[in-house]
N, CA, C and O atoms as a GROMACS GRO file, in nm:
protein
  480
    1MET      N    1  -4.182   4.111   4.533
    1MET     CA    2  -4.081   4.099   4.429
    1MET      C    3  -4.053   4.234   4.364
    1MET      O    4  -3.940   4.263   4.325
    2THR      N    5  -4.155   4.316   4.351
    2THR     CA    6  -4.138   4.445   4.284
    2THR      C    7  -4.044   4.536   4.362
    2THR      O    8  -3.964   4.609   4.302
    3VAL      N    9  -4.053   4.534   4.494
    3VAL     CA   10  -3.967   4.620   4.576
    3VAL      C   11  -3.821   4.576   4.562
    3VAL      O   12  -3.732   4.660   4.545
    4ILE      N   13  -3.798   4.446   4.569
    4ILE     CA   14  -3.661   4.395   4.556
    4ILE      C   15  -3.608   4.425   4.416
    4ILE      O   16  -3.492   4.465   4.401
    5ALA      N   17  -3.690   4.406   4.314
    5ALA     CA   18  -3.648   4.435   4.177
    5ALA      C   19  -3.613   4.582   4.160
    5ALA      O   20  -3.512   4.615   4.099
    6ASN      N   21  -3.695   4.669   4.215
    6ASN     CA   22  -3.668   4.812   4.204
    6ASN      C   23  -3.542   4.852   4.280
    6ASN      O   24  -3.468   4.939   4.235
    7ILE      N   25  -3.517   4.789   4.394
    7ILE     CA   26  -3.395   4.818   4.468
    7ILE      C   27  -3.272   4.775   4.387
    7ILE      O   28  -3.174   4.849   4.382
    8LEU      N   29  -3.277   4.658   4.324
    8LEU     CA   30  -3.165   4.613   4.242
    8LEU      C   31  -3.144   4.702   4.120
    8LEU      O   32  -3.031   4.731   4.082
    9ILE      N   33  -3.254   4.745   4.060
    9ILE     CA   34  -3.245   4.834   3.943
    9ILE      C   35  -3.182   4.966   3.982
    9ILE      O   36  -3.091   5.014   3.914
   10VAL      N   37  -3.230   5.026   4.090
   10VAL     CA   38  -3.176   5.154   4.135
   10VAL      C   39  -3.030   5.139   4.177
   10VAL      O   40  -2.948   5.227   4.150
   11ALA      N   41  -2.997   5.028   4.243
   11ALA     CA   42  -2.859   5.005   4.284
   11ALA      C   43  -2.766   4.995   4.163
   11ALA      O   44  -2.657   5.052   4.164
   12ALA      N   45  -2.808   4.924   4.059
   12ALA     CA   46  -2.726   4.912   3.938
   12ALA      C   47  -2.706   5.048   3.872
   12ALA      O   48  -2.596   5.080   3.828
   13ILE      N   49  -2.811   5.127   3.866
   13ILE     CA   50  -2.799   5.258   3.803
   13ILE      C   51  -2.715   5.353   3.887
   13ILE      O   52  -2.636   5.430   3.832
   14VAL      N   53  -2.728   5.348   4.018
   14VAL     CA   54  -2.648   5.435   4.104
   14VAL      C   55  -2.500   5.395   4.099
   14VAL      O   56  -2.414   5.482   4.095
   15VAL      N   57  -2.471   5.266   4.098
   15VAL     CA   58  -2.333   5.220   4.084
   15VAL      C   59  -2.276   5.267   3.950
   15VAL      O   60  -2.161   5.311   3.942
   16GLY      N   61  -2.356   5.256   3.846
   16GLY     CA   62  -2.312   5.304   3.714
   16GLY      C   63  -2.286   5.454   3.714
   16GLY      O   64  -2.189   5.500   3.654
   17LEU      N   65  -2.370   5.528   3.780
   17LEU     CA   66  -2.351   5.673   3.790
   17LEU      C   67  -2.223   5.706   3.866
   17LEU      O   68  -2.148   5.795   3.825
   18LEU      N   69  -2.198   5.636   3.976
   18LEU     CA   70  -2.077   5.661   4.054
   18LEU      C   71  -1.950   5.631   3.973
   18LEU      O   72  -1.855   5.709   3.976
   19PHE      N   73  -1.949   5.519   3.902
   19PHE     CA   74  -1.832   5.486   3.821
   19PHE      C   75  -1.813   5.585   3.706
   19PHE      O   76  -1.700   5.617   3.669
   20THR      N   77  -1.922   5.634   3.651
   20THR     CA   78  -1.911   5.733   3.544
   20THR      C   79  -1.856   5.865   3.598
   20THR      O   80  -1.775   5.929   3.531
   21VAL      N   81  -1.898   5.905   3.716
   21VAL     CA   82  -1.844   6.027   3.778
   21VAL      C   83  -1.695   6.009   3.809
   21VAL      O   84  -1.617   6.102   3.789
   22VAL      N   85  -1.656   5.892   3.857
   22VAL     CA   86  -1.514   5.864   3.882
   22VAL      C   87  -1.435   5.873   3.752
   22VAL      O   88  -1.323   5.924   3.751
   23ALA      N   89  -1.491   5.823   3.642
   23ALA     CA   90  -1.423   5.832   3.513
   23ALA      C   91  -1.405   5.976   3.469
   23ALA      O   92  -1.298   6.013   3.419
   24VAL      N   93  -1.506   6.058   3.488
   24VAL     CA   94  -1.496   6.199   3.451
   24VAL      C   95  -1.389   6.269   3.535
   24VAL      O   96  -1.307   6.344   3.483
   25ILE      N   97  -1.391   6.244   3.664
   25ILE     CA   98  -1.290   6.304   3.752
   25ILE      C   99  -1.150   6.256   3.713
   25ILE      O  100  -1.056   6.335   3.712
   26GLY      N  101  -1.137   6.128   3.680
   26GLY     CA  102  -1.007   6.075   3.639
   26GLY      C  103  -0.957   6.138   3.510
   26GLY      O  104  -0.838   6.170   3.499
   27VAL      N  105  -1.044   6.156   3.414
   27VAL     CA  106  -1.003   6.218   3.288
   27VAL      C  107  -0.962   6.363   3.310
   27VAL      O  108  -0.870   6.412   3.245
   28LEU      N  109  -1.029   6.431   3.400
   28LEU     CA  110  -0.996   6.572   3.425
   28LEU      C  111  -0.873   6.590   3.514
   28LEU      O  112  -0.799   6.688   3.497
   29ARG      N  113  -0.849   6.500   3.606
   29ARG     CA  114  -0.746   6.522   3.708
   29ARG      C  115  -0.614   6.447   3.686
   29ARG      O  116  -0.511   6.490   3.736
   30LEU      N  117  -0.616   6.337   3.614
   30LEU     CA  118  -0.495   6.257   3.602
   30LEU      C  119  -0.393   6.325   3.509
   30LEU      O  120  -0.432   6.399   3.419
   31PRO      N  121  -0.263   6.299   3.531
   31PRO     CA  122  -0.160   6.383   3.470
   31PRO      C  123  -0.125   6.356   3.324
   31PRO      O  124  -0.084   6.449   3.254
   32ASP      N  125  -0.139   6.234   3.275
   32ASP     CA  126  -0.097   6.208   3.137
   32ASP      C  127  -0.199   6.124   3.063
   32ASP      O  128  -0.298   6.077   3.119
   33VAL      N  129  -0.172   6.107   2.934
   33VAL     CA  130  -0.268   6.041   2.847
   33VAL      C  131  -0.289   5.894   2.885
   33VAL      O  132  -0.398   5.841   2.864
   34TYR      N  133  -0.189   5.831   2.940
   34TYR     CA  134  -0.199   5.689   2.972
   34TYR      C  135  -0.291   5.665   3.092
   34TYR      O  136  -0.375   5.575   3.090
   35THR      N  137  -0.275   5.745   3.195
   35THR     CA  138  -0.363   5.729   3.311
   35THR      C  139  -0.504   5.777   3.279
   35THR      O  140  -0.601   5.722   3.331
   36ARG      N  141  -0.517   5.877   3.195
   36ARG     CA  142  -0.650   5.922   3.153
   36ARG      C  143  -0.722   5.815   3.071
   36ARG      O  144  -0.841   5.792   3.089
   37ALA      N  145  -0.648   5.751   2.981
   37ALA     CA  146  -0.708   5.643   2.902
   37ALA      C  147  -0.750   5.527   2.991
   37ALA      O  148  -0.853   5.464   2.967
   38HIS      N  149  -0.670   5.500   3.093
   38HIS     CA  150  -0.705   5.394   3.187
   38HIS      C  151  -0.836   5.428   3.261
   38HIS      O  152  -0.925   5.345   3.273
   39ALA      N  153  -0.844   5.552   3.311
   39ALA     CA  154  -0.965   5.594   3.382
   39ALA      C  155  -1.086   5.590   3.290
   39ALA      O  156  -1.194   5.544   3.329
   40ALA      N  157  -1.069   5.638   3.168
   40ALA     CA  158  -1.182   5.642   3.076
   40ALA      C  159  -1.226   5.502   3.034
   40ALA      O  160  -1.346   5.475   3.028
   41SER      N  161  -1.130   5.415   3.006
   41SER     CA  162  -1.171   5.283   2.956
   41SER      C  163  -1.226   5.194   3.066
   41SER      O  164  -1.323   5.122   3.043
   42LYS      N  165  -1.167   5.196   3.183
   42LYS     CA  166  -1.212   5.105   3.289
   42LYS      C  167  -1.338   5.156   3.359
   42LYS      O  168  -1.440   5.088   3.362
   43SER      N  169  -1.330   5.276   3.414
   43SER     CA  170  -1.442   5.327   3.494
   43SER      C  171  -1.564   5.359   3.409
   43SER      O  172  -1.676   5.327   3.447
   44ALA      N  173  -1.541   5.421   3.294
   44ALA     CA  174  -1.656   5.455   3.210
   44ALA      C  175  -1.724   5.330   3.157
   44ALA      O  176  -1.847   5.325   3.147
   45THR      N  177  -1.645   5.228   3.122
   45THR     CA  178  -1.705   5.103   3.074
   45THR      C  179  -1.791   5.040   3.182
   45THR      O  180  -1.906   5.003   3.157
   46LEU      N  181  -1.738   5.029   3.302
   46LEU     CA  182  -1.815   4.970   3.411
   46LEU      C  183  -1.937   5.055   3.444
   46LEU      O  184  -2.043   5.001   3.475
   47GLY      N  185  -1.923   5.187   3.439
   47GLY     CA  186  -2.036   5.275   3.469
   47GLY      C  187  -2.149   5.260   3.368
   47GLY      O  188  -2.265   5.243   3.405
   48VAL      N  189  -2.114   5.266   3.240
   48VAL     CA  190  -2.218   5.256   3.137
   48VAL      C  191  -2.278   5.116   3.136
   48VAL      O  192  -2.399   5.100   3.117
   49LEU      N  193  -2.195   5.013   3.157
   49LEU     CA  194  -2.248   4.876   3.163
   49LEU      C  195  -2.347   4.860   3.278
   49LEU      O  196  -2.451   4.796   3.262
   50SER      N  197  -2.316   4.918   3.394
   50SER     CA  198  -2.407   4.908   3.508
   50SER      C  199  -2.539   4.979   3.480
   50SER      O  200  -2.646   4.929   3.516
   51ILE      N  201  -2.532   5.094   3.416
   51ILE     CA  202  -2.656   5.166   3.382
   51ILE      C  203  -2.737   5.085   3.282
   51ILE      O  204  -2.859   5.074   3.297
   52LEU      N  205  -2.672   5.028   3.181
   52LEU     CA  206  -2.744   4.948   3.083
   52LEU      C  207  -2.805   4.822   3.145
   52LEU      O  208  -2.915   4.781   3.108
   53VAL      N  209  -2.734   4.762   3.239
   53VAL     CA  210  -2.788   4.645   3.309
   53VAL      C  211  -2.910   4.685   3.391
   53VAL      O  212  -3.010   4.613   3.393
   54GLY      N  213  -2.904   4.800   3.458
   54GLY     CA  214  -3.019   4.850   3.534
   54GLY      C  215  -3.140   4.874   3.445
   54GLY      O  216  -3.252   4.841   3.482
   55VAL      N  217  -3.117   4.933   3.328
   55VAL     CA  218  -3.227   4.958   3.235
   55VAL      C  219  -3.282   4.826   3.182
   55VAL      O  220  -3.404   4.809   3.169
   56PHE      N  221  -3.192   4.732   3.150
   56PHE     CA  222  -3.237   4.601   3.104
   56PHE      C  223  -3.323   4.531   3.208
   56PHE      O  224  -3.429   4.476   3.177
   57LEU      N  225  -3.277   4.534   3.334
   57LEU     CA  226  -3.355   4.470   3.441
   57LEU      C  227  -3.490   4.539   3.461
   57LEU      O  228  -3.590   4.472   3.490
   58HIS      N  229  -3.493   4.670   3.446
   58HIS     CA  230  -3.620   4.742   3.457
   58HIS      C  231  -3.719   4.693   3.351
   58HIS      O  232  -3.833   4.660   3.384
   59PHE      N  233  -3.677   4.687   3.228
   59PHE     CA  234  -3.769   4.641   3.122
   59PHE      C  235  -3.805   4.495   3.139
   59PHE      O  236  -3.916   4.455   3.106
   60TRP      N  237  -3.711   4.414   3.189
   60TRP     CA  238  -3.739   4.272   3.203
   60TRP      C  239  -3.834   4.246   3.319
   60TRP      O  240  -3.932   4.173   3.302
   61TRP      N  241  -3.806   4.304   3.437
   61TRP     CA  242  -3.885   4.273   3.555
   61TRP      C  243  -4.012   4.356   3.566
   61TRP      O  244  -4.115   4.304   3.610
   62ASN      N  245  -4.009   4.482   3.529
   62ASN     CA  246  -4.126   4.568   3.548
   62ASN      C  247  -4.217   4.574   3.428
   62ASN      O  248  -4.338   4.594   3.443
   63LYS      N  249  -4.163   4.557   3.308
   63LYS     CA  250  -4.244   4.568   3.186
   63LYS      C  251  -4.261   4.436   3.113
   63LYS      O  252  -4.329   4.430   3.011
   64ASP      N  253  -4.200   4.329   3.163
   64ASP     CA  254  -4.205   4.196   3.100
   64ASP      C  255  -4.162   4.200   2.953
   64ASP      O  256  -4.226   4.140   2.866
   65HIS      N  257  -4.053   4.271   2.929
   65HIS     CA  258  -4.001   4.285   2.793
   65HIS      C  259  -3.850   4.263   2.797
   65HIS      O  260  -3.778   4.334   2.868
   66ILE      N  261  -3.802   4.167   2.721
   66ILE     CA  262  -3.658   4.144   2.712
   66ILE      C  263  -3.608   4.215   2.588
   66ILE      O  264  -3.647   4.184   2.476
   67SER      N  265  -3.520   4.312   2.609
   67SER     CA  266  -3.471   4.395   2.500
   67SER      C  267  -3.342   4.336   2.444
   67SER      O  268  -3.238   4.336   2.509
   68ILE      N  269  -3.351   4.286   2.322
   68ILE     CA  270  -3.234   4.233   2.254
   68ILE      C  271  -3.136   4.345   2.223
   68ILE      O  272  -3.014   4.325   2.226
   69GLN      N  273  -3.188   4.465   2.193
   69GLN     CA  274  -3.100   4.579   2.164
   69GLN      C  275  -3.011   4.612   2.284
   69GLN      O  276  -2.892   4.641   2.268
   70LEU      N  277  -3.067   4.608   2.404
   70LEU     CA  278  -2.988   4.635   2.524
   70LEU      C  279  -2.883   4.527   2.547
   70LEU      O  280  -2.770   4.557   2.585
   71LEU      N  281  -2.919   4.403   2.524
   71LEU     CA  282  -2.822   4.294   2.538
   71LEU      C  283  -2.708   4.309   2.438
   71LEU      O  284  -2.592   4.287   2.471
   72LEU      N  285  -2.741   4.347   2.315
   72LEU     CA  286  -2.638   4.369   2.215
   72LEU      C  287  -2.550   4.488   2.251
   72LEU      O  288  -2.429   4.484   2.232
   73ALA      N  289  -2.611   4.594   2.304
   73ALA     CA  290  -2.533   4.712   2.345
   73ALA      C  291  -2.439   4.676   2.459
   73ALA      O  292  -2.324   4.721   2.460
   74ILE      N  293  -2.486   4.597   2.554
   74ILE     CA  294  -2.402   4.555   2.666
   74ILE      C  295  -2.284   4.472   2.613
   74ILE      O  296  -2.170   4.495   2.652
   75ALA      N  297  -2.311   4.376   2.526
   75ALA     CA  298  -2.205   4.292   2.472
   75ALA      C  299  -2.106   4.374   2.389
   75ALA      O  300  -1.985   4.356   2.401
   76PHE      N  301  -2.158   4.463   2.304
   76PHE     CA  302  -2.072   4.545   2.219
   76PHE      C  303  -1.982   4.635   2.303
   76PHE      O  304  -1.862   4.646   2.276
   77LEU      N  305  -2.038   4.699   2.403
   77LEU     CA  306  -1.961   4.788   2.489
   77LEU      C  307  -1.858   4.710   2.570
   77LEU      O  308  -1.745   4.756   2.587
   78PHE      N  309  -1.895   4.594   2.619
   78PHE     CA  310  -1.805   4.511   2.698
   78PHE      C  311  -1.684   4.467   2.617
   78PHE      O  312  -1.574   4.454   2.671
   79ILE      N  313  -1.704   4.445   2.488
   79ILE     CA  314  -1.595   4.399   2.402
   79ILE      C  315  -1.512   4.516   2.350
   79ILE      O  316  -1.389   4.510   2.352
   80THR      N  317  -1.576   4.623   2.303
   80THR     CA  318  -1.503   4.726   2.230
   80THR      C  319  -1.439   4.833   2.317
   80THR      O  320  -1.335   4.886   2.279
   81SER      N  321  -1.495   4.867   2.429
   81SER     CA  322  -1.443   4.978   2.508
   81SER      C  323  -1.303   4.950   2.565
   81SER      O  324  -1.216   5.036   2.552
   82PRO      N  325  -1.277   4.835   2.626
   82PRO     CA  326  -1.140   4.809   2.672
   82PRO      C  327  -1.039   4.802   2.557
   82PRO      O  328  -0.924   4.845   2.572
   83ILE      N  329  -1.080   4.748   2.445
   83ILE     CA  330  -0.991   4.742   2.329
   83ILE      C  331  -0.960   4.882   2.279
   83ILE      O  332  -0.846   4.911   2.244
   84GLY      N  333  -1.060   4.968   2.276
   84GLY     CA  334  -1.038   5.107   2.234
   84GLY      C  335  -0.943   5.181   2.327
   84GLY      O  336  -0.856   5.255   2.280
   85GLY      N  337  -0.958   5.161   2.456
   85GLY     CA  338  -0.868   5.224   2.552
   85GLY      C  339  -0.725   5.175   2.536
   85GLY      O  340  -0.630   5.253   2.545
   86HIS      N  341  -0.710   5.044   2.513
   86HIS     CA  342  -0.577   4.988   2.491
   86HIS      C  343  -0.514   5.046   2.364
   86HIS      O  344  -0.396   5.081   2.364
   87LEU      N  345  -0.592   5.055   2.258
   87LEU     CA  346  -0.539   5.106   2.132
   87LEU      C  347  -0.503   5.254   2.141
   87LEU      O  348  -0.407   5.298   2.078
   88MET      N  349  -0.580   5.331   2.217
   88MET     CA  350  -0.546   5.473   2.236
   88MET      C  351  -0.413   5.488   2.309
   88MET      O  352  -0.329   5.569   2.270
   89GLY      N  353  -0.394   5.410   2.414
   89GLY     CA  354  -0.269   5.414   2.487
   89GLY      C  355  -0.151   5.368   2.404
   89GLY      O  356  -0.044   5.428   2.409
   90ARG      N  357  -0.171   5.264   2.328
   90ARG     CA  358  -0.064   5.212   2.242
   90ARG      C  359  -0.029   5.312   2.132
   90ARG      O  360   0.089   5.332   2.102
   91ALA      N  361  -0.130   5.374   2.071
   91ALA     CA  362  -0.104   5.474   1.968
   91ALA      C  363  -0.030   5.594   2.026
   91ALA      O  364   0.059   5.649   1.961
   92ALA      N  365  -0.067   5.635   2.146
   92ALA     CA  366   0.003   5.746   2.210
   92ALA      C  367   0.149   5.708   2.236
   92ALA      O  368   0.238   5.790   2.214
   93TYR      N  369   0.173   5.587   2.281
   93TYR     CA  370   0.310   5.543   2.310
   93TYR      C  371   0.393   5.538   2.182
   93TYR      O  372   0.505   5.587   2.178
   94LEU      N  373   0.337   5.478   2.077
   94LEU     CA  374   0.412   5.464   1.952
   94LEU      C  375   0.432   5.597   1.882
   94LEU      O  376   0.525   5.611   1.802
   95SER      N  377   0.348   5.696   1.908
   95SER     CA  378   0.367   5.827   1.847
   95SER      C  379   0.461   5.914   1.928
   95SER      O  380   0.492   6.026   1.887
   96GLY      N  381   0.507   5.866   2.042
   96GLY     CA  382   0.609   5.937   2.118
   96GLY      C  383   0.560   6.023   2.232
   96GLY      O  384   0.637   6.105   2.283
   97VAL      N  385   0.438   6.008   2.274
   97VAL     CA  386   0.388   6.085   2.388
   97VAL      C  387   0.456   6.035   2.514
   97VAL      O  388   0.450   5.917   2.547
   98LYS      N  389   0.521   6.125   2.585
   98LYS     CA  390   0.595   6.088   2.705
   98LYS      C  391   0.502   6.077   2.825
   98LYS      O  392   0.412   6.160   2.843
   99PRO      N  393   0.523   5.975   2.908
   99PRO     CA  394   0.444   5.965   3.032
   99PRO      C  395   0.490   6.069   3.133
   99PRO      O  396   0.593   6.134   3.115
  100THR      N  397   0.414   6.084   3.238
  100THR     CA  398   0.449   6.178   3.344
  100THR      C  399   0.578   6.135   3.414
  100THR      O  400   0.619   6.019   3.403
  101LYS      N  401   0.640   6.226   3.484
  101LYS     CA  402   0.766   6.195   3.554
  101LYS      C  403   0.742   6.098   3.671
  101LYS      O  404   0.837   6.040   3.723
  102LEU      N  405   0.619   6.082   3.711
  102LEU     CA  406   0.586   5.991   3.821
  102LEU      C  407   0.584   5.845   3.776
  102LEU      O  408   0.578   5.755   3.861
  103THR      N  409   0.590   5.820   3.647
  103THR     CA  410   0.589   5.683   3.596
  103THR      C  411   0.718   5.613   3.634
  103THR      O  412   0.827   5.667   3.614
  104VAL      N  413   0.706   5.493   3.690
  104VAL     CA  414   0.824   5.424   3.740
  104VAL      C  415   0.890   5.333   3.638
  104VAL      O  416   1.012   5.321   3.638
  105GLY      N  417   0.815   5.269   3.553
  105GLY     CA  418   0.874   5.174   3.460
  105GLY      C  419   0.817   5.188   3.321
  105GLY      O  420   0.710   5.245   3.300
  106ASP      N  421   0.891   5.133   3.225
  106ASP     CA  422   0.847   5.132   3.086
  106ASP      C  423   0.869   4.992   3.031
  106ASP      O  424   0.974   4.963   2.974
  107ASP      N  425   0.772   4.907   3.048
  107ASP     CA  426   0.785   4.768   3.006
  107ASP      C  427   0.775   4.750   2.856
  107ASP      O  428   0.816   4.646   2.804
  108LEU      N  429   0.723   4.848   2.786
  108LEU     CA  430   0.701   4.834   2.643
  108LEU      C  431   0.822   4.879   2.560
  108LEU      O  432   0.829   4.849   2.441
  109ALA      N  433   0.917   4.950   2.621
  109ALA     CA  434   1.029   5.006   2.545
  109ALA      C  435   1.112   4.900   2.475
  109ALA      O  436   1.144   4.914   2.357
  110GLU      N  437   1.148   4.794   2.546
  110GLU     CA  438   1.232   4.691   2.483
  110GLU      C  439   1.155   4.611   2.378
  110GLU      O  440   1.215   4.564   2.281
  111VAL      N  441   1.026   4.594   2.396
  111VAL     CA  442   0.947   4.522   2.296
  111VAL      C  443   0.939   4.603   2.168
  111VAL      O  444   0.952   4.548   2.059
  112VAL      N  445   0.917   4.734   2.180
  112VAL     CA  446   0.911   4.820   2.062
  112VAL      C  447   1.046   4.826   1.993
  112VAL      O  448   1.054   4.825   1.870
  113GLU      N  449   1.151   4.833   2.071
  113GLU     CA  450   1.287   4.835   2.014
  113GLU      C  451   1.316   4.706   1.938
  113GLU      O  452   1.372   4.710   1.828
  114LYS      N  453   1.279   4.591   1.994
  114LYS     CA  454   1.298   4.463   1.926
  114LYS      C  455   1.219   4.458   1.796
  114LYS      O  456   1.268   4.408   1.695
  115ALA      N  457   1.095   4.509   1.800
  115ALA     CA  458   1.012   4.509   1.679
  115ALA      C  459   1.072   4.598   1.571
  115ALA      O  460   1.065   4.565   1.453
  116LYS      N  461   1.132   4.710   1.611
  116LYS     CA  462   1.197   4.798   1.514
  116LYS      C  463   1.319   4.731   1.452
  116LYS      O  464   1.345   4.747   1.333
  117GLN      N  465   1.395   4.655   1.533
  117GLN     CA  466   1.513   4.587   1.483
  117GLN      C  467   1.478   4.475   1.387
  117GLN      O  468   1.546   4.457   1.286
  118THR      N  469   1.373   4.399   1.416
  118THR     CA  470   1.334   4.290   1.328
  118THR      C  471   1.270   4.341   1.199
  118THR      O  472   1.275   4.274   1.096
  119ARG      N  473   1.210   4.459   1.206
  119ARG     CA  474   1.147   4.518   1.089
  119ARG      C  475   1.253   4.569   0.992
  119ARG      O  476   1.233   4.565   0.870
  120ASP      N  477   1.365   4.617   1.044
  120ASP     CA  478   1.471   4.675   0.958
  120ASP      C  479   1.555   4.570   0.893
  120ASP      O  480   1.647   4.603   0.818
   0.00000   0.00000   0.00000
């Protein structure tokens, strides 16, 4: 059981590391704030969650200790990180940051325009 547990723990941490590296590359290489926010919120969230799950499994299976702090961190990160990424993108859009020329559509333009008309 210990070998299988260690393989699962290492696999979770390595997957987390790979997703975190993809997030870093995405933030550095992608052309505008919207795609960067997408890379940061999706890949980094999955990467950090995988690492935290690997650490949780290590303490649970190898040390016979269930860490409530790790479970709370996993839940908190799972809830707040995608919301934060969405809010960053929305704030950038509402403040007038233009997307790259490669962007094909703008689905939010008419919704924002309608909201401005109803507000006035």
